[in-house]
C-alpha positions in Angstrom: -16.3 -14.0 -7.1 -12.8 -13.1 -7.5 -9.9 -14.8 -5.7 -8.7 -11.5 -4.2 -6.5 -13.1 -1.6 -4.5 -14.5 -4.6 -4.4 -11.2 -6.3 -3.2 -9.4 -3.2 -0.6 -12.1 -2.3 0.9 -11.8 -5.9 1.1 -8.1 -5.7 2.6 -8.0 -2.3 5.1 -10.7 -3.4 6.3 -8.1 -6.0 6.4 -5.4 -3.3 8.5 -7.7 -1.0 11.0 -8.2 -3.9 11.2 -4.5 -4.4 11.6 -3.7 -0.7 14.4 -6.2 -0.5 16.2 -4.8 -3.3 15.9 -1.3 -2.0 17.1 -2.5 1.5 20.1 -4.1 0.0 21.0 -1.1 -2.0 21.2 1.1 1.0 17.9 3.1 0.7 17.1 4.7 4.2 14.6 2.9 6.4 12.2 5.9 6.4 12.1 5.8 2.6 11.6 2.0 2.6 8.7 2.1 5.1 7.1 5.2 3.2 7.2 3.2 0.0 5.7 0.1 1.6 2.9 2.1 3.1 2.2 3.7 -0.2 2.3 0.6 -2.2 0.6 -1.6 0.1 -2.2 1.0 0.6 -2.7 1.4 -3.2 -2.7 -2.3 -3.8 -5.4 -2.8 -1.1 -7.4 0.2 -2.2 -7.5 -1.2 -5.8 -8.6 -4.7 -4.7 -11.3 -3.4 -2.5 -13.1 -2.5 -5.6 -13.7 -6.1 -6.6 -14.3 -7.4 -3.2 -17.8 -7.6 -1.7 -18.0 -5.5 1.4 -20.3 -2.9 2.9 -20.0 0.5 1.5 -19.8 3.2 4.1 -19.0 6.4 2.1 -20.3 6.5 -1.3 -18.5 3.7 -3.3 -16.0 3.3 -0.6 -15.6 0.7 2.1 -14.0 1.0 5.4 -10.8 -0.9 3.9 -10.7 2.0 1.3 -10.5 4.6 3.9 -7.8 2.8 5.9 -5.9 2.3 2.7 -6.1 6.0 2.0 -4.8 6.7 5.5 -1.9 4.4 4.8 -1.1 6.0 1.4 -1.2 9.5 3.1 1.1 8.3 5.9 3.5 6.8 3.2 3.5 9.9 1.3 4.3 12.1 4.3 7.2 9.8 5.3 8.6 10.1 1.8 8.3 14.0 1.7 9.9 14.2 5.1 12.7 12.0 4.3 13.5 13.8 1.0 13.8 17.2 3.0 16.7 15.9 5.1 
């Protein structure tokens, strides 16, 4: 068994640091939220491979699918914010 909570906490601490730096440097809110969704979703997606959960779609768990949805939402926000 892996201490996945610790892995996720460490990765999200780095994300928090990056989000704070972007916020202080004046990056628009929509970009920051899009980046958060993309980063947090990808971290969770990766960590789910070492967790022991029920697989619902091939090798993917429900958390994988939710993480994919978050990453798509973040990517859409980033694309829309660069168009304006």
